[in-house]
VOGU-3710 file (C-alpha; in Angstrom, 3 decimals, decimal comma):
1> mqdrrrhqlg> 154,909/88,738/40,479  156,907/89,886/43,494  156,063/88,402/46,891  155,045/91,767/48,315  152,608/92,421/45,484  151,222/88,874/45,767  150,665/89,444/49,471  148,878/92,775/48,844  146,563/91,063/46,374  145,816/88,246/48,775
11> fstfrcssfr> 147,826/85,534/47,026  150,047/83,123/48,920  153,781/83,811/48,670  154,619/80,139/49,321  156,921/78,550/46,802  157,855/74,878/46,631  160,671/74,165/44,229  161,050/70,476/44,803  159,488/67,292/46,131  162,012/67,375/49,004
21> stvviimlaa> 160,758/70,852/50,052  157,198/69,557/50,019  158,082/66,623/52,281  159,918/68,901/54,745  157,013/71,318/54,964  154,477/68,513/55,495  156,636/67,136/58,301  156,876/70,577/59,945  153,123/71,001/59,681  152,588/67,620/61,331
31> lslvkpmtaw> 154,942/68,551/64,162  153,097/71,831/64,700  149,848/69,884/65,117  151,416/67,558/67,628  153,226/70,286/69,599  151,383/73,556/68,981  153,067/75,192/71,978  156,698/74,666/71,023  159,293/77,292/71,884  159,433/78,309/68,208
41> rrkavgfvrp> 155,722/79,061/68,220  155,903/80,967/71,482  158,662/83,127/70,086  156,756/83,743/66,867  153,823/85,329/68,701  156,075/87,516/70,807  155,639/85,750/74,155  158,928/85,055/75,883  160,094/84,016/79,267  162,833/86,105/80,888
51> daphlrphis> 165,886/84,273/82,084  165,119/85,012/85,722  165,607/82,079/88,126  163,403/83,557/90,856  160,341/83,327/88,586  158,655/79,999/88,089  157,094/78,980/84,766  153,353/78,847/85,072  150,192/78,128/83,162  147,323/80,309/84,310
61> sssfprrals> 143,883/78,923/84,932  142,220/82,303/84,339  139,742/82,807/81,551  141,873/84,783/79,131  144,324/83,055/76,767  147,837/82,303/78,001  150,922/80,581/76,700  153,130/78,191/78,592  156,403/80,048/79,073  159,914/78,617/78,967
71> sstplrsaaa> 162,383/79,852/81,567  165,244/79,068/79,196  164,387/81,760/76,641  167,235/84,318/76,574  166,436/87,970/77,249  167,655/88,933/73,789  164,605/87,310/72,199  162,412/89,802/74,005  163,303/92,528/71,535  164,049/91,586/67,966
81> gagdkrkgyy> 167,304/92,889/66,588  168,131/94,800/63,435  168,002/91,599/61,416  164,231/91,307/61,821  162,799/91,802/58,331  159,128/91,189/59,041  156,703/93,261/57,021  154,690/94,651/59,953  155,796/97,882/61,627  154,251/99,088/64,888
91> ittpiyyvnd> 154,887/102,650/66,076  153,322/104,491/69,007  153,151/107,877/70,636  152,661/108,015/74,385  149,012/108,441/75,239  148,474/112,030/76,288  147,157/113,068/79,667  143,819/114,848/79,347  144,110/117,443/82,084  144,441/120,255/79,511
101> kphighaytt> 144,335/121,026/75,775  147,102/119,913/73,397  150,295/121,965/73,049  153,314/121,903/70,749  154,900/118,975/72,612  151,936/116,722/71,823  151,968/117,803/68,170  155,738/117,304/67,901  155,707/113,729/69,210  152,780/112,663/67,065
111> lacdviarfm> 154,196/114,406/63,992  157,473/112,494/64,359  155,536/109,222/64,515  153,401/110,255/61,553  156,464/111,030/59,424  157,959/107,631/60,273  154,659/105,811/59,712  154,147/107,438/56,310  157,752/106,642/55,368  157,310/102,981/56,263
121> rldgrdvffl> 154,032/102,679/54,347  155,593/104,201/51,237  158,449/101,727/51,687  156,062/98,769/51,534  155,619/98,050/55,246  152,309/97,092/56,858  152,130/99,859/59,471  150,116/100,099/62,668  150,318/103,624/64,106  148,813/104,204/67,552
131> tgtdehgqkv> 148,079/107,343/69,553  145,449/108,239/72,123  144,656/109,686/75,521  145,380/108,682/79,108  142,142/109,399/80,964  142,477/108,055/84,508  144,259/109,210/87,637  144,103/111,634/90,492  145,068/114,626/88,370  142,155/114,018/85,995
141> eqsaakagkt> 139,765/113,561/88,902  140,894/116,891/90,377  140,758/118,723/87,027  137,220/117,442/86,430  136,095/118,606/89,880  137,631/122,017/89,252  135,700/122,251/85,975  132,472/121,208/87,712  132,113/118,054/85,608  132,126/114,324/86,145
151> pqdfvdevsq> 135,456/112,687/85,247  133,881/110,895/82,288  132,291/114,061/80,871  135,557/115,887/81,377  137,704/113,308/79,554  135,139/112,979/76,756  135,508/116,697/76,093  139,287/116,999/76,401  140,095/113,837/74,434  138,122/115,334/71,557
161> nfmslaktmd> 140,674/118,164/71,431  143,423/115,614/70,810  141,386/113,856/68,114  140,783/117,232/66,460  144,510/117,984/66,559  145,182/114,732/64,692  142,844/115,864/61,911  144,281/119,377/61,827  147,844/118,083/61,545  146,868/115,376/59,009
171> ftndvfirtt> 148,140/112,550/61,201  147,531/109,049/59,844  147,162/107,056/63,067  145,320/103,776/62,573  143,741/103,815/66,036  143,039/106,485/68,634  142,844/104,652/71,949  141,218/105,947/75,127  141,977/104,310/78,454  138,330/104,611/79,486
181> qhdhkaavqa> 137,391/102,078/76,786  135,997/98,835/78,163  138,359/96,591/76,186  141,374/98,522/77,431  140,297/98,271/81,056  139,746/94,552/80,620  143,273/94,217/79,179  144,809/96,111/82,112  143,064/93,790/84,553  144,277/90,806/82,518
191> lwkqledadq> 147,882/91,998/82,792  147,431/92,519/86,543  146,121/88,979/86,866  149,016/87,640/84,818  151,521/89,400/87,112  149,628/88,208/90,167  149,719/84,620/88,937  153,484/84,998/88,447  153,818/86,016/92,116  154,965/89,526/91,150
201> iylgayegwy> 152,405/91,499/93,201  151,906/91,698/96,959  149,824/93,817/99,347  151,635/96,292/101,584  151,456/99,969/102,549  152,925/103,047/100,866  154,242/106,165/102,532  156,315/108,776/100,732  156,467/111,674/98,270  154,113/111,750/95,288
211> svrdeayyte> 153,614/114,264/92,473  150,026/114,494/91,312  151,070/116,454/88,218  153,648/113,846/87,182  151,651/110,908/88,566  154,996/109,699/89,874  156,631/108,641/93,146  159,869/110,284/94,252  162,411/109,490/96,951  163,718/112,158/99,304
221> selvdgkapt> 167,061/112,193/97,476  165,365/112,949/94,129  163,677/116,134/95,335  165,167/119,465/94,260  164,370/122,381/96,570  161,417/120,449/97,904  159,975/119,726/94,469  160,075/116,911/91,943  162,991/116,954/89,453  160,467/118,199/86,872
231> gaevvwvvke> 159,594/121,205/89,046  156,212/119,788/90,032  154,879/120,099/93,544  154,981/116,938/95,668  152,778/115,825/98,531  153,505/113,422/101,335  151,309/110,354/101,090  150,421/109,245/104,606  150,703/105,504/105,006  147,936/103,843/102,987
241> psyffklsaw> 147,316/100,269/101,809  148,841/99,591/98,414  149,665/96,704/96,174  153,318/96,573/95,120  155,055/95,230/92,037  158,354/93,450/92,781  160,418/95,902/90,762  163,502/95,377/92,945  163,761/91,798/91,683  164,169/93,085/88,131
251> qepllkfyee> 167,240/95,245/88,578  169,752/92,702/87,297  167,469/91,234/84,582  166,858/94,770/83,279  170,560/95,585/83,209  171,177/92,337/81,353  168,379/93,205/78,944  169,897/96,647/78,244  173,296/95,048/77,654  171,924/92,461/75,226
261> npgfiapesr> 169,749/95,044/73,454  171,945/98,146/73,137  169,490/99,772/70,728  166,547/99,494/73,109  166,946/103,072/74,415  167,838/106,047/72,217  169,492/108,470/71,977  172,631/107,134/73,652  172,624/109,863/76,311  169,181/108,735/77,485
271> rnevisfvkg> 170,344/105,136/77,604  173,146/106,110/79,927  170,675/107,953/82,184  168,433/104,905/82,493  171,265/102,464/83,162  172,638/104,793/85,844  169,207/105,004/87,468  168,723/101,237/87,515  172,244/100,609/88,800  171,422/102,975/91,658
281> glkdlsisrt> 168,961/100,399/92,958  165,289/99,695/92,323  162,630/99,599/95,003  159,319/97,796/94,750  156,744/99,970/93,024  153,390/100,967/94,516  150,827/100,112/91,824  147,501/100,880/93,484  145,823/103,721/95,366  142,843/103,911/97,728
291> tfkwgvpvpg> 142,475/107,698/98,175  140,653/108,290/94,880  138,401/106,233/92,629  138,918/107,427/89,043  140,904/104,495/87,694  140,776/100,828/86,745  139,668/98,719/89,737  142,116/96,115/90,961  140,718/92,633/90,161  139,251/91,121/93,320
301> dadhvmyvwm> 139,760/94,264/95,461  137,436/97,129/94,552  138,879/99,371/97,289  141,979/99,858/95,113  142,421/101,445/91,682  145,529/100,718/89,652  148,489/103,077/89,443  147,812/105,257/86,413  151,101/104,375/84,693  150,395/100,655/84,797
311> daltnyisai> 147,016/101,467/83,267  148,472/103,812/80,646  151,414/101,684/79,519  149,167/98,702/78,863  147,527/100,636/76,000  150,372/99,551/73,714  149,210/95,944/73,884  145,486/96,442/74,558  145,200/98,363/71,259  146,342/95,284/69,312
321> gypdaggkyq> 144,107/92,779/71,056  145,890/91,660/74,247  145,165/89,366/76,045  144,330/87,556/72,791  147,692/86,252/71,564  146,588/86,045/67,940  145,433/88,606/65,389  147,090/92,015/65,509  149,048/91,111/68,631  150,750/88,288/66,790
331> dfwpadlhvv> 151,329/90,498/63,745  152,693/93,585/65,462  154,058/92,831/68,936  156,722/93,550/70,039  156,331/97,164/68,941  159,081/98,460/66,696  159,196/101,917/68,245  157,759/103,855/71,190  158,392/107,592/70,748  158,160/109,531/74,030
341> gkdilrfhtv> 159,221/112,803/75,622  162,336/112,638/77,761  160,293/113,359/80,907  158,543/109,976/80,745  161,550/107,893/79,744  161,803/106,073/83,080  158,251/104,765/82,878  158,844/103,356/79,391  162,332/101,927/79,853  162,222/100,685/83,453
351> ywpafllaag> 158,661/100,039/84,609  157,225/98,948/81,241  159,841/96,323/80,299  159,837/95,079/83,903  156,050/94,591/83,825  156,280/92,778/80,498  159,208/90,556/81,369  157,572/89,654/84,673  154,405/88,676/82,810  156,384/86,646/80,273
361> lappkkvfah> 155,738/89,097/77,445  158,204/90,608/75,015  159,304/94,215/75,611  159,183/96,665/72,697  162,177/96,788/70,389  163,042/100,430/70,951  162,106/103,506/72,963  163,211/106,874/71,575  163,038/109,929/73,836  163,004/113,362/72,229
371> gwwtkdkqki> 163,711/116,705/73,882  161,604/119,700/74,870  160,798/122,928/73,062  161,455/126,378/74,465  159,998/129,621/73,108  162,443/132,416/72,319  164,970/130,824/74,712  162,420/130,685/77,563  160,864/127,610/79,154  157,294/127,173/77,944
381> sksvgnvidp> 154,734/127,502/80,732  151,249/128,817/81,367  152,513/131,239/83,994  154,874/132,883/81,492  152,091/132,892/78,900  154,208/131,534/76,056  152,456/128,201/75,414  152,528/127,393/71,694  149,214/126,251/70,256  149,864/123,905/67,306
391> vglvetfgld> 146,458/124,672/65,808  147,373/128,364/65,898  150,619/127,599/64,065  148,728/125,846/61,283  146,233/128,698/61,019  149,030/131,272/60,876  151,661/129,591/58,730  149,924/126,670/57,017  149,932/122,926/57,654  152,914/121,742/55,627
401> stryfltsev> 155,019/124,727/56,660  154,386/123,765/60,293  155,125/120,083/59,662  158,336/120,956/57,822  159,661/123,338/60,462  159,010/120,998/63,385  160,589/118,066/61,544  163,683/119,842/60,249  164,595/122,569/62,740  165,971/120,538/65,648
411> pfgndgdfsn> 168,067/117,350/65,770  165,467/114,808/66,840  166,251/113,840/70,411  167,633/117,254/71,413  165,915/120,214/73,019  164,976/122,954/70,573  163,940/126,585/70,556  160,937/127,913/68,668  160,814/131,432/67,285  158,730/132,982/64,551
421> dafvrrvnnq> 161,906/134,341/62,977  163,495/130,877/62,729  160,235/129,469/61,357  159,949/132,120/58,632  163,605/131,861/57,608  163,642/128,075/57,326  160,347/127,708/55,488  160,930/130,583/53,079  164,521/129,597/52,336  164,142/125,845/51,957
431> lanelgnlfq> 160,582/125,427/50,688  159,755/128,632/48,824  163,188/129,787/47,600  164,808/126,414/46,909  162,301/123,601/46,342  159,398/125,713/45,088  161,602/127,927/42,944  163,271/124,994/41,173  159,882/123,481/40,356  158,528/126,809/39,144
441> rslafiskyc> 161,549/127,708/37,007  161,842/124,348/35,295  158,132/123,793/34,696  157,521/127,351/33,493  160,344/126,927/30,975  158,871/123,611/29,803  155,424/125,168/29,516  156,784/127,951/27,331  159,365/126,185/25,175  158,415/122,471/25,204
451> egkvpnpasa> 154,688/122,752/24,469  153,878/121,995/28,121  154,977/118,361/27,779  157,684/116,252/29,416  160,755/117,007/27,258  162,502/114,362/25,225  166,116/113,921/26,444  167,564/113,753/22,952  171,217/114,539/23,682  173,750/112,217/25,275
461> mtdadvallk> 173,903/112,178/29,081  176,748/114,142/30,634  178,507/113,495/33,934  176,467/116,309/35,471  173,213/114,661/34,335  174,207/111,300/35,743  175,360/112,835/39,018  172,063/114,648/39,676  169,937/111,601/38,860  172,162/109,434/41,052
471> sargllgtar> 171,756/111,827/43,977  167,974/112,021/43,601  167,455/108,297/43,092  169,869/107,542/45,919  167,776/109,460/48,443  165,914/106,352/49,547  169,151/104,528/50,374  170,286/107,569/52,349  166,999/108,080/54,165  166,182/104,502/55,172
481> plveehqalh> 168,760/104,154/57,946  168,186/107,742/59,078  164,473/107,147/59,600  164,175/103,462/60,451  167,339/102,867/62,474  168,265/106,251/63,937  165,044/108,334/63,859  167,229/111,216/62,617  164,314/113,028/61,004  166,189/116,326/60,777
491> kyaealnqvv> 168,938/114,599/58,758  166,295/113,056/56,502  164,918/116,549/55,767  168,462/117,857/55,318  169,285/115,115/52,790  166,267/116,121/50,704  167,237/119,776/50,848  170,801/118,983/49,762  169,552/117,308/46,586  167,260/120,281/45,897
501> negnryfdeq> 170,265/122,603/46,244  172,229/120,350/43,908  169,348/120,593/41,433  169,367/124,385/41,603  173,119/124,490/40,973  172,725/122,100/38,043  169,943/124,210/36,536  171,983/127,412/36,869  175,162/125,860/35,493  173,447/124,186/32,525
511> apwalkktdt> 171,505/127,416/31,763  168,676/126,072/29,573  167,776/129,673/28,603  171,143/129,930/26,868  170,868/126,432/25,365  167,572/127,477/23,783  169,555/129,654/21,424  172,376/127,200/20,720  171,317/123,567/21,331  167,628/122,762/21,814
521> drmatvlyit> 168,290/119,027/22,153  170,618/119,698/25,070  168,081/122,141/26,493  165,419/119,430/26,446  167,772/116,963/28,150  168,624/119,427/30,929  164,938/120,124/31,550  164,119/116,413/31,569  166,930/115,571/34,002  165,794/118,400/36,293
531> iealrsvaim> 162,166/117,345/36,572  162,992/113,624/36,706  165,232/114,355/39,702  162,437/116,442/41,209  160,048/113,493/40,806  162,195/111,405/43,158  162,553/114,340/45,540  158,794/114,934/45,643  158,101/111,252/46,327  160,589/111,347/49,202
541> yqpiipssas> 159,055/114,542/50,615  155,611/112,940/51,046  156,073/111,803/54,673  157,014/115,329/55,805  154,828/117,613/53,663  152,187/115,248/52,271  149,783/117,802/50,792  152,463/119,907/49,129  154,353/116,860/47,844  151,125/115,589/46,328
551> klldllavpl> 150,694/118,899/44,487  154,278/118,727/43,222  153,692/115,217/41,880  150,466/116,440/40,255  152,476/119,142/38,466  154,707/116,365/37,085  151,637/114,309/36,044  152,821/111,356/38,154  149,971/108,821/38,400  148,545/108,233/41,889
561> dqrtfahiga> 149,580/104,573/41,802  153,213/105,455/41,037  154,098/107,495/44,112  155,593/104,919/46,472  159,297/104,465/47,131  159,234/101,446/44,830  158,708/103,911/41,959  161,947/105,794/42,552  164,307/104,890/39,730  164,494/104,522/35,979
571> aaalvpgtpl> 161,696/101,944/35,710  159,052/104,543/36,608  160,755/107,574/35,066  158,760/110,369/33,468  157,620/109,539/29,937  158,644/112,097/27,292  155,667/113,701/25,613  153,376/113,391/28,642  151,239/116,571/28,892  151,866/118,577/32,065
581> ptpegvfprv> 149,375/120,841/33,831  149,873/124,585/33,902  152,606/125,374/36,462  151,539/127,069/39,667  153,210/127,988/42,918  152,989/125,464/45,766  154,879/127,224/48,566  153,669/130,757/49,311  156,121/132,748/51,398  155,190/132,938/55,068
591> edpavaataa> 155,394/136,051/57,206  155,894/136,645/60,906  152,555/138,076/62,064  154,306/140,171/64,707  156,528/141,799/62,077  153,552/142,338/59,786  151,530/143,891/62,613  154,406/146,205/63,542  154,782/147,309/59,950  151,032/147,921/59,654
601> aappkppkqp> 150,933/149,947/62,883  153,885/152,156/61,988  152,915/155,708/60,986  153,186/156,326/57,263  156,351/158,011/56,123  155,832/161,645/55,233  155,846/162,327/51,510  159,102/163,551/50,117  159,243/167,320/49,712  159,972/168,493/46,190
611> kkpkapkask> 163,459/169,814/45,809  163,878/173,559/45,382  164,834/174,376/41,835  168,396/175,512/41,576  168,997/179,039/40,343  170,291/178,989/36,777  174,009/179,520/36,451  175,042/182,869/34,998  176,548/182,738/31,582  180,159/183,727/31,025
621> aeqqqa> 179,042/187,000/29,470  176,843/187,775/32,478  179,685/186,904/34,800  182,023/189,269/32,874  179,457/192,067/32,998  179,120/191,580/36,729
//
């Protein structure tokens, strides 16, 4: 029995092949009892100490669990490299600010994470997928007042919209975290205390520009025409008491961290932006406010609430049990991937790793920043009135059509433009005309000429047969690095579509309708090769279009327990003679509602007038008489 299967069934995967191995393991166990806090153990649970000479090692006397931290641990250990083969996989969206209802940007980020999470589960990984809502801050307090509600009532209502979106889009997040949860607030205060104990926080006064919409501080040099770089309005914060985090002390350690972990920030263009920003100089960061109250109170100073980004970023560790160093924290931290929009990259790649390193905690392994959507080449905004409602997309075009378009249309990481025309063309061409048509043609032929059963490949395999099966069964090897290493989801979808196109060419070239008249054994082989290739394709499509892929696998009579990536290949191939259900279409063609409405509103064409009968030609005799 394979180790993975033994683990799933609850059996130990330990093997001891010799007496010498037994002795070594007993000795290691004895050492772990004598020195339970060795550097090896600290590294195993994800707690590291940055190589920063200005920070002293410490052991806290506070009530929550801590680890003694070694100042000799290199920064590289903070984020595991590509060689880390642990089974757990932790992926997160940012938590979404609840000042309004969800839009296409929220759906896009969470969909990308859902596709990756589903892929990893099908590939045998133990996945923890986190999303949620950011419910504190001045902007929320103001939005609640405008709505005539208490902040808590307001966030309870708006966060429900995000939970509903997750159900509508069929997202498979394991936890939906809310920053108003008691355990999260306790974790934020624990992190504050840990930073305070490390002498990373001091009391001062803040004066400067602040954007309530962005919940971000800006320097004078960052303003563009008197506004934030994002276009948000800024206000001048008159000098007020504030606690500060010693961010300036982390400029060089962060640059060293980026150098030792080149894959920490992606895509590469975003990495260059962050490094340039940090090299420009870091100033200490104001991390508390006194002019509003809707936030997590600062431990020991109730006049202050914590800066909303310190509160929000902590969700990534509070959701897995921090400050408890065991359990899910030990299993899943550091996170494998934070997926964020490019507008919040700085918070995740500068402030967040600085907080963690200063507290002696491991930063995440990778932060990937994707681009923004426009609508018909225009920036999306309420004032323009072109906000895209993801729920409306699903209602208009269908769930899997929406998931497929958003995943495949734009290179992940770039900005992209949404139009109904592009949506209709991509979905109809690639799902209905190519994937759906190949399924329908092959299965309808089998239903009619093979008694509705998986054909028996009686003839010898040709080069064309081998080539198609190799392409289909090789999809996993192609897709793994695209999804896990590069997050190139559009290329993943493209790879699937290329094999479908190859299958259509194969089917046309082999022409089973002609073989029916000349070589039925060869006909059966061609049909078998086609649907066996489609089995692999359908398994690989599950992360992107889960409902439709499930229907395709049903049409092939693939058992529910044989639909993981481990079942791609000859060992789980379709069994000749297996009865197949009656073929049916899976991908109805979609239509642009605007085009349909225009066509419906157009006046009916007038009926064609009957042609006047032509006068009969005079005969030759009549012509002569005339």
